[in-house]
C-alpha distance (Angstrom), angle and dihedral (degrees) to the residues before:
residue distance angle dihedral
M1 . . .
V2 3.80 . .
T3 3.79 96.4 .
E4 3.79 116.6 23.1
F5 3.80 98.3 27.4
I6 3.80 96.0 43.8
D7 3.81 92.2 46.8
A8 3.82 90.7 50.9
L9 3.82 91.1 44.3
R10 3.80 92.4 52.7
Q11 3.81 90.7 50.7
C12 3.80 91.3 47.5
L13 3.82 93.3 49.7
K14 3.80 91.5 46.9
A15 3.81 92.4 49.2
G16 3.80 90.9 48.4
G17 3.80 93.4 47.3
C18 3.81 92.6 -116.7
A19 3.80 100.2 113.2
Q20 3.78 109.7 92.2
R21 3.78 131.4 -159.9
Y22 3.80 123.7 -145.8
Y23 3.78 117.9 178.3
E24 3.82 89.3 -16.1
V25 3.81 92.3 -54.3
E26 3.80 116.1 121.3
R27 3.81 116.5 -135.7
G28 3.78 133.9 -173.7
G29 3.78 128.6 179.5
T30 3.78 131.2 -80.2
F31 3.80 115.4 -108.3
L32 3.80 145.4 140.5
V33 3.80 126.3 -102.5
G34 3.77 125.4 -168.5
Y35 3.79 116.0 -158.3
A36 3.81 132.9 165.0
G37 3.81 92.8 -12.2
R38 3.81 93.4 -49.8
L39 3.80 131.4 106.3
F40 3.78 124.8 -139.8
Q41 3.79 133.4 -177.4
I42 3.79 113.4 -144.3
R43 3.78 108.9 -155.9
G44 3.78 128.2 -151.0
D45 3.81 92.3 -97.8
Y46 3.84 90.6 50.4
Q47 3.78 92.5 -103.3
V48 3.80 111.8 151.6
A49 3.81 121.3 -140.1
E50 3.79 128.9 -178.1
P51 3.81 114.9 -159.5
V52 3.80 116.6 -128.1
D53 3.82 91.8 -146.0
G54 3.81 94.0 57.4
F55 3.81 94.4 -118.4
D56 3.78 134.5 75.7
A57 3.79 143.6 167.9
C58 3.78 135.7 -158.8
G59 3.77 137.3 -166.7
C60 3.79 133.3 51.1
G61 3.81 93.5 -44.8
S62 3.79 96.0 45.2
Q63 3.81 97.8 111.3
I64 3.80 91.4 51.2
A65 3.80 92.1 45.8
L66 3.81 91.7 48.1
G67 3.80 90.4 53.6
A68 3.79 91.2 50.0
L69 3.81 91.9 47.3
F70 3.79 90.6 50.4
A71 3.80 92.6 48.4
S72 3.82 94.0 47.2
S73 3.81 98.4 50.5
D74 3.83 92.6 130.2
A75 3.83 94.4 54.7
P76 3.82 124.0 92.9
P77 3.85 114.5 -91.7
R78 3.83 97.6 -105.5
E79 3.80 91.5 48.4
R80 3.81 90.9 49.4
L81 3.80 90.0 53.7
E82 3.79 91.4 50.0
I83 3.82 91.5 48.6
A84 3.83 91.8 48.9
L85 3.80 94.3 47.6
N86 3.80 93.2 45.3
A87 3.81 91.0 50.0
A88 3.81 91.6 48.6
E89 3.80 90.8 48.1
R90 3.80 91.4 49.9
F91 3.81 97.0 48.5
S92 3.82 104.8 28.9
A93 3.79 122.1 67.0
G94 3.82 90.0 -152.7
V95 3.82 98.0 58.3
R96 3.79 121.5 79.5
G97 3.79 136.4 158.6
P98 2.84 160.2 -117.0
F99 3.79 91.7 118.5
H100 3.79 120.1 -163.5
F101 3.79 125.2 -159.0
E102 3.78 125.2 -155.9
S103 3.76 129.0 174.4
L104 3.76 135.2 -177.7
A105 3.77 123.1 -127.2
S106 3.77 113.0 -110.1
L107 3.77 112.3 -87.5
E108 3.80 92.4 -147.2
């Protein structure tokens, strides 16, 4: 994740005009990536974090979503996501639906 993925991500963001430079420092966005059953947060400076709790959130509603994810640990994954997004939408002025879910079929 730290080497091959980040290198490819940087090239992709540059090619798409999304990588930005401030004071000669390259920055991308902050987002989540799921790969091989693991979750990673890619930060704006291309730092890679893996949450110890197995769930994470990013953006202006992240703290609200994290609380909802923590509190809904017994619910199925899709339901937990809906709860977290609905809570973030309710209590953060910067989060609004509609929310769309997509998943890939297992490659195994």
